C-alpha positions as a printed Julia matrix, in Angstrom:
79×3 Matrix{Float64}:
 -161.18  58.44   -89.83
 -160.39  61.57   -91.79
 -159.91  64.87   -90.06
 -162.87  67.23   -89.85
 -160.74  69.66   -91.9
 -160.75  67.45   -95.02
 -162.55  69.12   -97.89
 -163.84  67.61  -101.09
 -162.36  68.59  -104.43
 -165.16  67.02  -106.46
 -168.41  65.11  -106.16
 -169.85  62.35  -108.33
 -173.15  63.63  -109.69
 -174.04  60.72  -111.97
 -172.85  57.17  -112.71
 -173.45  55.38  -116.0
 -171.61  52.06  -116.18
 -167.92  52.78  -115.63
 -168.33  56.49  -116.43
 -169.0   59.2   -113.88
 -169.97  62.83  -114.19
 -168.13  64.99  -111.67
 -168.69  68.49  -110.36
 -165.22  69.97  -109.88
 -166.13  72.91  -107.67
 -163.38  72.34  -105.12
 -160.35  72.13  -107.38
 -158.04  74.73  -108.86
 -159.1   74.36  -112.49
 -155.63  75.49  -113.59
 -154.15  72.38  -111.95
 -156.66  69.8   -113.23
 -156.22  68.02  -116.54
 -157.04  64.8   -118.34
 -155.56  61.93  -116.36
 -156.01  63.63  -112.97
 -156.93  61.06  -110.33
 -159.32  61.19  -107.41
 -160.3   58.94  -104.52
 -163.25  59.01  -102.18
 -163.04  60.77   -98.86
 -163.46  57.66   -96.73
 -161.83  55.96   -93.8
 -160.99  52.85   -95.85
 -158.75  53.88   -98.75
 -158.16  50.24   -99.73
 -161.73  49.91  -101.03
 -161.92  53.4   -102.54
 -162.85  53.4   -106.24
 -160.26  54.75  -108.67
 -161.59  57.78  -110.52
 -159.64  59.22  -113.47
 -160.65  62.38  -115.32
 -160.91  61.89  -119.09
 -162.43  65.26  -120.07
 -163.93  68.4   -118.63
 -165.96  71.42  -119.64
 -165.64  74.16  -117.03
 -166.51  72.67  -113.66
 -168.09  69.5   -115.09
 -165.87  66.51  -115.76
 -166.26  63.03  -117.17
 -164.21  60.27  -115.54
 -163.71  56.55  -115.71
 -164.36  54.61  -112.52
 -162.77  51.35  -111.4
 -164.57  49.94  -108.41
 -167.92  50.63  -106.83
 -168.98  54.28  -106.87
 -172.29  56.03  -106.27
 -173.66  59.46  -107.04
 -173.03  61.77  -104.12
 -169.6   60.4   -103.23
 -167.14  63.13  -102.25
 -163.71  62.97  -103.87
 -160.27  64.33  -103.13
 -157.57  64.82  -105.76
 -154.5   62.66  -105.39
 -151.03  63.65  -106.54
């Protein structure tokens, strides 16, 4: 189980096929770019969908998703 101090960097707001719309309100926009990767904040990382940013406009990003993802999922950036 994740610590209570874990914060989300992004949230999936919409899913359409293998594309997701993200709200990037928890990231440092200066450090986010195309190809940035995210995973869900969940206890089981093995089943976490892979989310990769392909474009963004301000705090709204478009990403590809590999795996099962739903709107409302909280994401953390991975290095």
